[in-house]
N, C-alpha and C positions, 0 to 999 in steps of 0.2 A: 504494500500500500504506500502511496505517495504521501509525504508529509505536507505537501503544498495546501490541500484543502483545510487541514488543521491550522496551518499558519494563517490562512485567510480568515477563518472563523475567529481565532484568538485576536488577530489584528483588528477585525471589525468590532469585536466586543470591547477592546481597549479604547478604540476610537469613540464608541458610544458612551463610555464612561467619561472620557475627556470632554467630548462635546456636550453631553447632557449636563454635566456640572457647570460648564461655562454658560449654558443657557439659563440654568437656575440662578447663577450669579447675575447675568445681564438682565433677565426679565423679572427676577424676584428680589434679590438682595440689594442690588445697586439702586433701583428706584426708591426703595424704602429707606436706604441709607442716605440718599440725597435729600429725600423729603424731610427726614428727621435730623439731617446733618449729624449722622452717627458713624464715625469712622470705626467704632467698636464692632458694628455689625459686619463690616467688610473684613476686618481683621479676624473676627471669629470664624467667618466662612473660610477665609484663607488658611487659618490654622487647622481647621477641620479637613478641608479638601486637599491641602498640599501633599500629604503622604499618599493618598489615593490617586490624586492627579499625576504626581510624578511617577508613580508606579505604572499607571496606565500609559503615560508618555514613553517610559522606558520600554514597556512591552511593545508599543507601536514601533519604536526605533528598531528593536531587535528583530521583530517579525518582518518589518518592512525591508530592512537590509538583507535578511535571509531570503525573502522572496525575490528581491532584486538580484541577489547572487544566483538564485536558481535560473532566472530569466536571462541574466547577463553574467555568465561565468567570468570571474575575475574582473567584473565590471567593464568588459571590453565593449566598446560601442556606446559608452555613456556620453550623452550630449551629441551623438552623431545624428544629424538631420535625416540621414538615410535609414535610420533605425528608429521607428516610432516608440518601441519599448525603451530603447536607450534614452530617448528624449524624455519620455514620461518619468522614468526612474530618476533621471538627472534633475528634472524640475521638482519632483517630490523631495529630493535631497536638499535642493535650494530652499524650498518651503520649510523643511525641517530645520534648517539652519536659521531661518527667519523666526520660526516659532521659538527655538532655543534662545535666540537673542532677546526676544520680547519677554520670555519667561525670566531670564536673568535680570533684565531691566526692571521688571515688576518686583522681583524678589529683593534686589539690592537697592533700588532707587525709589520706587513708588510706595511700596508697603511701609518701609521704615519711616518715610516722611509724611505718611497719611495722618491727617488730623481733622477734627470737626471743623476747624476754621477753613481749611483749604478745600472742603467739599462743596463750597459755594462758588468756586471759580467759574466764570462764564463758559469755559470750554467743557466743564464737567456737568453743569446743571442742565436739567431738562427745562425747556422753555416755559413750562407752566409753574416752575417751582422757585427759581432763584435768579438773582442778578438781572441781566439784560432781559431775560425772558419775562420778568414781571412787567417790564415796560410794554412788551408785546401784548400782554393781557390787561393792560390798563392799570398796573400796580405801581408804576413809577419807581421801579427798583433802581438801585445804583448800577453804574457801569464803570467799575474801578479799572478795568483793563482798557477802556476806551474803544470797545468793539463797535460802538455805534448802534443804531437801531436796525435790528435784523429784518424788520418789516420792509425796509427799503429794497430788500432783495426780491420781494414779491412783485412781479410785473403787473399783476391785477389789482394791486393796492392803489386806491386813488389818493390816500393821505400822503404817502411818500415823504413824511417829515423826517428830518435828520437830527433835529434838536432834541434836547432832553424833555422828559415829561410823558404822561400817559398817552396812549393811542386808543383809537376806537377798538372795542372788543372784537376779537377775531374768532372764526368758527372753532378753532382748537382750544379756545379758552372756555373752561366750564366752571 
């Protein structure tokens, strides 16, 4: 019996764990943490998920490299445009490197500096909750980063004001 089908199953299960946990973070934990300005919620999730997530990622790396080795013995033809499998495996290895770089950045730079105060930065806040977004929904929130009025980006908006102050209520404001 070939080991390849087993590798595919284990690889897919590890990818499911990795992706599923990030969906829980993005759709459940982050919106609540931003709304409540609670870095503790994000840290708690990170501390709970990190061992499982890194294990799932390691399993994906091992099974992925193993499957790549089966398809491309000694990785001959990697990044060869004449070899679609070589290109696919090469691109997946580049994406793996990008994922590893983002994971290292999150672990060493983002999580250690995470605080309740920096959860309201305009780049992190949902438009309905903090900062510039409050101005979009008529709340007159501050714009400490000087991002300006995001409503000016909407070509269908008749107001198109650039100055400070509340704007007319928008459909996404509830």
